[in-house]
C-alpha positions, 0 to 999 in steps of 0.5 A: 220196818218192824223192830227185830224181836232180838232188839226188844229182848235186849231192852227187856234185859237191860231196863229194870221193869221195877225202876220204870214202874216206880216212876208211877207206883210206890213199890214195896218189896214182897219176897222176890217180887215188888208190890204196890197199888195198881196204876190201872185201876183205883184200889187201896190194898196193893194187888199189883206185882212186879217181877224183875226176874221174869220181866213182867207185871201183873195185877190180881185185881183188874188183870193188867199184865205186861212187860216194860214196853207195854207198861210205858205204852199204857201209862204214858200214852205213847205209840209202840215205837215211841215207847221202844225209842225211849227205853232204848235211850235209857238202855244205851241202845240205838233204835234200828232206823226206819227210813232216811226221813226218820233218821233225819228227824231223829238227828235233828232232835238230838240234844235239843231237849237239853236246850228247852230244859235249860230255857225252862229253868231260866224262865222259872228263876226269872219268875221269882226274881225282881223282874217277875213281880208283875207276872207273880201279881197275875198269878196271885190274881188268878188264885194259883198256889205256889205248889201249883206254879211249881208243879206246872213249871211256870216261868217268866220271860223278861221284856228284853230282846236278848236276855235269854240269848245272853243267859244261855250263851254257852249254847250254840245260837243255832240250837236256840233258833232251831227250838224256836226260842230265838228268832233269826232276822235277816240283816239284824241280830237274832232276838228272843221270841218270848218277851214280857210273858208268863211262860208255860212249858209244854211237854210231850207224853214222856214229860220232856219239854218240847216247846213253850206257850207265853201269855202277855203280861199287860197290854200287847198282842198276841195274848198267847204266843206258842213256839213255832213248829220245830223238830221237837214241837208240832202243836197239832200233834201235842196236848198240853198236860197230857204227860200228867193227865194221861195216867190219871185219865187211865185210872178214871176212864175219863179225860177232858179237853178245855180251851186254855192252859189256865183252865188246865192248871185251875182244874188241877188245883181243885183236884181234877187232874184229867184235863188237857188243852190244845195249843190255841187251835181247833182239835186236830185228828192227831190230837183226837187219836192221842185222846182215844189212846187214853179214854174211849169218850173224851169230853170236850168242854166249851164256853157257853157263848155262840163261839163255844157252840160253833167250836163244839160243832167243828170238833164234832164234824172233824171227829165223824170220819174217825168214829169207831165202835167204842170211840166217840166224843162227849160235850159239855157247855159251860154256863154263860160267861164262865170258863172251867177255871172260873166254874171250878173255883166258884163251885168246886170239884164236885160241881165240875165233876157233875158237869163232866159226868152229865156231858152230852153225846156226840149224836145229841150235839149234832141233833140239837145243832140241826133241830133246835130253833130251826123252822120246819114248817114246810116239807121242804125245810124238814127235808133239808134238816133230814138231809143234813142229818144224814150227811153227818151219818154218811161222813162216818167211815166205819159202816157199823157206826154210820148205819146206827147213826142213820137209824137213830137220826131216822127214829128221832126225825120220825118221832119229832114230826109224828108227835107234831102231827098228833098234836094237831088233833089233841084237844086244848088243855086249859091252864097249861102253857103251850110248852105243856100242850106240846108234850101231850103226845108222848110215848109210854117211856117218855111219860114214865121218864117225865114222872121220874123227873117229877119224883126228883122235883118232889123228893130232891134227895133221890138225885143224890141216892140214884143219880148215877143210874138216872144220869144214864137214862136217854132223854131226847127232849133237850129241855127235860135233859137240861132240867135233869142237869140242873137238879143234879147240879143243885143237889151236888151243892147242897145234899140236904136240898128240899123241894122248895129250895130246889124250885127257887134254884130252878126258877133262877135258871129259867126252868121254873115254868117248865118244872110247874108244867111238868108237875101239872101234866104228869099222867102217872101217879107213882108213890115218889110223885106224892109229897107225903110219901116216906123217903125210903118208899119213894127211893125204892119205887123210883129205883124200880121204875128207873130200872124198868126204863134202863131195861127198855133202853137196853132193849131199844139199843139191841133192836137198833143194833139188830136193825143196823145189822139187818140193813147192813146185810140187806146192803151186802146182799144187794151188792152181792146181787149186783156183783153176780149180775155183772159177772153173769153179763160178763160171762154172757158177753164172753160166750157171744164173743166165743160163738162169733169167733167160732163162726169166723173159723167155720166160714164157707171156703171161696168158690175157686178153692172149692173147685180145686178141692173138688177137682183134686178129690175127683182126680184122686177118686178116679186114680 
C-alpha cells in the first residue's frame, strides 16, 4: 500500500526541515534561509541552502535538492517508508498501516527502544565502576582512547546472572526478555544473557539501539555473543556502525566492510570513518543492498589467510545474482597476520586508505580464484576452468552485466592460453628467470604497462605525483598488480623514497627478483626508464604514456560494451526468430485443423438420403 500524498504533505508541514538538517550540518542564518557546508560533497565554502518556508534544500555546488523526506533517505540510508515512519513519529502522526503483519511488527517494537537505551546506559556506567577494571584493561591494551570509547558507547556487563535484571527492575521483565537481554528458562528464574563481557551497542540506520554484541573478558566461549533475533534486532539486515559510517561514506563515495567491531572502532580512531561490520556472519543479500544505498562499489576487507580468501569468494558468489550496472563489490586482502585495526595502528590512515583505493575488482577476484595455481596442462582441465568461469557469469541475473562478464572471461581465457602457445616457440633467453621468459609474448599495451612500472621502480616519486591515474590502469597480471600495490604502499610511508630503498623494500616482500626481471626484460626505452633523466621530464613523459594507456583502456571497454550489445542483439534476434517459427507452426496447425473441419462439414450424404432427396426432387419436377 502506498502512502497517501496528503500524509506526506502533513509531515512536510509539521517537521521543520532545518531542524532535521541541523543534526548533520552546522547551519547559519542567511536572510530568510539557512546555509552550511553541503553534506553530499566535500566543500569548505558553504553552498548548501535550507529554506523552511518552501520546505526544500538546495546545493549550488553539487546540485543536491530535495525535501525533508529525501534528506533523511539520502543521509541515513533508510528506505522511503522507514524515513517517513521516523518523521511521522517526530510529527506525532501515526503512519498508515500497510497490512496486518506490518501492524503486528510495529506494535511489537513499540517502547522497546527505550529498554535497549536504558540497558546501554547501565552497561556504560558499569564500565567506569570497580567491576569494569578488567574490561578497561582490555580497552587500554587495544589502544582505544576515552573519546573513542565514549563515541561508540562501549560498556561492561558484570559476570552476574541477575545484575542487569535487578538494575532495570522498573521495566517489565517481559520486555527485557523480548529484546534479548534476559533469557527465559523453563523451571528456573530468568537470567541475564550478557555476563562478564565488553558490550558494543548496535544501532539501526536511524541511530537507535536495537541490540548488543558482547566480547568475553578473559577465558570463555563464545568469544563474541550477539543479541538474538527480536522485534528490533535482525542481524542479517543490520550493519554495525552504519548510522555513523553512512553519512561519511556518502561524502567520500566509499564504504568498507571489515570483519569485527574492534576493526570498525580502530579505523574510526585513526580517522577512517566509513567502516562497517556484519554481526559475525557472512555478508547477506540484505546487507549488500544496504551497502549499495550508500556507495556503488563497497570494499570488502578480509584477512590475508586462507579463511579470509574463502570468505572473499563466498561474498563474491553471493553478490553475483544481485549485480547491476554501476553496482558491484571490490576486495582488499590484508597482509598475512594483520587485521585492519592492527594495520591502521602500525601504518596509519594513509597506508590503509591506499589499500582501499587499490582494492581488487570482483571480476579480478573471481579470475584469480579460478586460475591462480590451477593445473591447466590438458584441454580437459582448461575446459573445466572455462566452465567454472562461465558459470559465474551465468549466475548474474542482469543480462547486460552477465554478457560483459562472459566477454571479459572469454578474452582473458583466450589471451592466457594464446600467450602460452606462443611461448612454446619463443627462443630461450640466457640470464632470464623462467618468470621473465614467460612474459616474452606480450601485447603492445602490456609491454607499455610494464615500462610504466619500470619507470616507477627507477623514479619512485612519480608514484606520488601520478599515483591516482596509474591506480586506474587495468593490470591482468596478478604479480604486476601486486608490484604496483607494493610501490604505492612504500611511497605512502615515505614520500622521499629513492629507487635503492624501494628495491630493498620490495625484496623484503619477495618481489625483488620479479622487479629485476621486469627491468631486464623491458623492451621500450622511454625517458622515465633511464635513471639519469631529470625528474620533471620523467614525470611529463610517463604521464603522456599513461594517458595513452588509459585511452586504449577506455576504447577496449567501449568495444567490450559494443560486443556485449551485439551479442545481446544477436540473442534477441535468435529468440525472435524462434518465436516467429513457433507462431508460424501454430498458424499452420490451425489452418490444417480448419481444413479438416471443413472437409467434415462437406462430407457426401449417405445413399438412402440421396435417394429420398432425388425422389422428392423428381416428384417436384414432375408435379
